[in-house]
C-alpha positions in Angstrom: 59.8 26.9 -86.7 59.6 27.0 -90.5 57.1 24.8 -92.2 59.7 23.2 -94.4 61.8 22.6 -91.2 58.8 21.0 -89.5 58.0 18.8 -92.6 61.8 17.8 -92.6 61.6 16.7 -89.1 58.4 14.8 -89.5 59.9 13.1 -92.7 63.0 12.1 -90.7 60.9 10.9 -87.8 58.7 8.8 -90.2 61.8 7.4 -91.8 63.3 6.5 -88.3 60.1 4.6 -87.4 60.1 2.8 -90.7 63.8 1.7 -90.4 63.0 0.6 -86.7 60.2 -1.4 -87.8 62.2 -3.1 -90.7 65.3 -3.7 -88.3 63.1 -4.9 -85.4 64.9 -2.8 -83.0 64.9 0.6 -81.3 68.7 0.5 -80.5 70.2 3.7 -81.9 73.3 2.2 -83.2 71.6 -0.7 -84.9 69.1 1.8 -86.4 72.3 3.9 -87.7 73.9 0.8 -89.2 70.7 -0.3 -91.1 70.3 3.3 -92.3 73.9 3.3 -93.5 73.5 -0.1 -95.2 70.4 1.3 -97.1 72.2 4.4 -98.0 75.5 2.8 -99.2 73.8 -0.1 -100.9 71.4 1.9 -102.9 74.2 4.4 -103.8 76.3 1.5 -105.0 73.5 0.2 -107.1 72.8 3.6 -108.6 76.5 3.7 -109.6 76.4 0.3 -111.1 73.1 1.2 -113.1 75.0 4.3 -114.4 77.6 2.0 -115.8 74.9 -0.5 -117.2 72.1 1.8 -118.5 70.6 -1.2 -120.7 69.1 -2.5 -117.5 65.7 -1.4 -117.1 64.8 0.7 -114.1 61.9 -1.8 -113.1 64.7 -4.5 -112.9 66.8 -2.3 -110.7 63.9 -1.5 -108.5 62.6 -5.0 -108.3 66.3 -6.3 -107.5 66.8 -3.6 -104.7 63.4 -4.4 -103.0 64.0 -8.1 -103.0 67.4 -7.9 -101.7 66.7 -5.4 -99.0 63.3 -6.8 -98.0 64.8 -10.3 -97.6 67.8 -9.1 -95.6 65.6 -7.0 -93.2 63.1 -9.8 -92.8 66.1 -12.3 -92.0 67.4 -9.6 -89.4 64.1 -9.1 -87.8 63.6 -12.9 -87.3 67.1 -13.3 -86.0 66.6 -10.3 -83.5 63.3 -12.0 -82.2 65.1 -15.3 -81.4 
């Protein structure tokens, strides 16, 4: 195994664990859905920002973190019930 491949696999495993922790579930489909929401949402925000370049990067990051964190927190609480 090449070093870069091992690093890529380790990075993927860590990302999987982080998403699992955020979602509160180890269910593979739930994890895939959450990852897709992250990917699509952040891609959409990047496109929006490209069309609104006057918005400071810090505001974009703050908004993304606030929205995603709140959403994942609510999903975890709902999963726990």
